[in-house]
C-alpha positions in Angstrom: 0.1 -0.1 -0.1 3.1 2.4 0.5 3.2 2.7 -3.5 -0.4 4.3 -3.5 1.1 7.5 -1.3 3.4 7.7 -4.3 0.7 8.4 -7.4 -1.3 10.8 -8.0 -4.7 12.1 -6.3 -6.4 11.7 -9.5 -4.8 8.6 -10.3 -5.8 7.7 -7.2 -9.2 8.3 -7.4 -9.6 6.2 -10.6 -7.8 3.4 -8.7 -11.0 3.3 -6.3 -13.4 4.2 -9.1 -11.9 0.9 -11.0 -12.7 -1.0 -8.0 -16.1 0.3 -7.0 -14.8 2.0 -4.3 -15.3 -1.2 -2.6 -11.9 -2.4 -0.7 -13.1 -6.2 -0.7 -12.3 -6.0 -4.3 -8.6 -4.4 -3.7 -7.8 -7.0 -1.7 -9.2 -9.9 -3.7 -6.5 -8.4 -6.7 -2.9 -10.5 -7.1 0.0 -8.2 -5.8 0.6 -8.0 -9.3 -3.1 -7.1 -10.3 -3.0 -4.0 -7.9 0.4 -3.0 -9.3 -1.2 -2.9 -13.1 -4.0 -1.2 -12.4 -2.5 1.6 -10.5 0.0 1.3 -13.4 -3.2 2.4 -15.4 -4.7 4.8 -13.2 -1.8 6.7 -13.5 -1.2 6.4 -17.5 -4.6 7.4 -18.0 -4.1 10.6 -15.2 -0.7 11.3 -17.2 -3.2 11.3 -20.8 -5.7 13.6 -19.3 -2.3 16.2 -18.0 -0.7 15.6 -21.7 -4.2 16.6 -23.5 -4.2 20.1 -21.3 -1.2 21.1 -23.9 -3.5 20.9 -26.8 -5.4 24.6 -27.0 -8.0 23.3 -29.0 -10.7 21.7 -26.7 -11.7 18.9 -29.7 -7.7 18.5 -30.2 -8.1 17.5 -26.5 -11.0 15.1 -27.1 -9.2 13.5 -30.2 -6.4 12.8 -28.3 -7.9 11.3 -24.8 -10.1 9.6 -27.3 -7.2 7.9 -29.5 -4.7 7.0 -26.8 -7.8 5.1 -24.4 -8.9 3.7 -27.2 -5.2 2.2 -28.1 -4.8 1.1 -24.2 -8.7 -0.4 -24.2 -7.8 -2.6 -27.1 -4.1 -3.5 -26.0 -5.9 -4.5 -22.4 -8.8 -6.3 -24.3 -6.1 -8.4 -26.3 -3.9 -9.1 -23.9 -3.5 -11.1 -20.4 -4.0 -7.8 -18.8 -7.5 -8.5 -19.5 -7.6 -11.2 -17.1 -5.9 -8.9 -14.2 -7.8 -5.7 -15.1 -11.3 -7.6 -15.3 -13.9 -7.0 -18.1 -15.3 -3.9 -16.1 -11.9 -1.5 -16.7 -12.7 -2.4 -20.5 -16.2 -1.6 -20.3 -15.5 1.6 -18.5 -13.3 2.9 -20.7 -15.0 2.1 -23.4 -17.9 4.1 -22.3 -14.9 7.0 -21.6 -14.1 6.3 -25.4 -17.5 7.4 -26.7 -17.9 10.2 -24.1 -14.6 11.5 -25.6 -15.9 11.4 -29.6 -18.8 13.3 -28.0 -17.1 15.8 -26.2 -15.2 16.1 -30.0 -18.4 16.7 -31.6 -19.8 19.0 -29.1 -16.1 21.2 -29.3 -15.9 20.9 -32.9 -19.3 21.1 -34.9 -21.6 23.0 -31.9 -20.4 26.4 -33.8 -21.6 25.3 -37.2 -24.6 23.7 -36.3 -25.9 27.0 -34.5 -25.6 28.8 -37.5 -28.6 26.1 -38.6 -31.0 27.2 -36.0 -34.4 29.6 -36.9 -34.0 32.0 -34.1 -33.1 35.2 -35.6 -33.8 34.8 -39.3 -37.7 36.0 -39.5 -39.8 33.4 -38.2 -41.6 30.7 -41.0 -40.0 29.8 -44.1 -42.4 31.8 -45.7 -41.3 35.2 -44.3 -37.7 34.3 -43.5 -35.2 37.6 -44.3 -33.6 36.4 -47.2 -30.2 38.8 -46.2 -30.3 36.5 -42.7 -30.7 33.6 -44.4 -28.0 34.0 -46.8 -25.8 35.4 -43.5 -26.5 31.7 -42.2 -25.7 29.6 -44.9 -22.3 31.7 -45.5 -21.6 31.4 -41.8 -22.5 27.7 -41.7 -20.0 27.6 -44.7 -17.3 29.4 -43.3 -17.0 27.7 -39.9 -17.3 23.7 -42.1 -14.3 25.1 -43.9 -12.3 26.5 -41.2 -13.3 23.0 -39.7 -11.9 20.9 -42.3 -8.9 23.4 -42.7 -7.8 22.6 -39.2 -8.8 18.8 -38.7 -7.7 17.4 -41.8 -4.3 17.3 -40.1 -5.7 15.2 -37.3 -5.1 11.6 -36.8 -7.6 8.7 -35.8 -5.4 5.8 -36.6 -7.7 3.0 -36.3 -10.2 2.1 -39.1 -13.0 1.3 -37.0 -12.7 4.0 -34.4 -12.2 6.6 -37.6 -15.2 5.1 -39.6 -17.5 5.3 -36.1 -16.5 9.2 -36.4 -17.2 9.4 -39.8 -20.5 8.1 -39.1 -21.2 10.5 -35.7 -20.3 14.0 -37.9 -22.1 12.7 -40.6 -25.2 11.6 -38.6 -24.9 14.8 -36.5 -24.1 17.5 -39.2 -25.9 15.9 -42.7 -29.8 16.0 -40.7 -29.5 19.2 -39.6 -27.8 20.5 -42.9 -30.7 18.9 -44.9 -33.7 20.2 -42.4 -32.6 23.6 -42.3 -32.0 23.6 -46.4 -35.2 22.1 -46.9 -37.3 24.8 -44.8 -35.4 28.0 -46.3 -33.6 27.0 -49.6 -36.9 28.0 -51.4 -36.2 31.4 -50.7 -32.2 31.7 -52.0 -33.7 30.1 -55.4 -32.2 31.8 -58.2 -28.7 33.0 -60.1 -26.8 32.5 -57.3 -28.4 30.2 -54.6 -25.2 28.3 -55.4 -22.9 30.9 -53.4 -24.7 30.0 -50.4 -26.2 26.3 -50.8 
């Protein structure tokens, strides 16, 4: 137990959380199992700290998602699964999903806010053309900025990358289609392609 004093408070919290706050589970672990769990808790704490080096909150989420997903995959496919248990793997998979959701929020909220009806004149029949053009223009600018910044980001795992693509598509495309369906008729004409 002396080694518990040498780790960060956050790692200790994760360690206790992994055991459900139940000291009897700690006693049930082998000494090697306890050390591995402590090591993994410290590693996760270090990843959290390293993620803070990124100023972009969306990139922080991608960093955490990628690294935790890698840990989960390595634990799941090794003897470590027997030491750490299925609960450890399940909890970390949930965290990976939370990081993916955090990425979506941090990256796409601003662009999606351009597709809201507030402030453009109410119903699709009387919406201000100027306000609509501005909304489409702002959405396009946000989308281009996200694309420009994030094309250099990596999600090395094929499956995780595909899940992210699907999640983005499921969030952005329906919102854009819905907005466009309600208001594109008011922008018809020669220059509609500039906005839509």
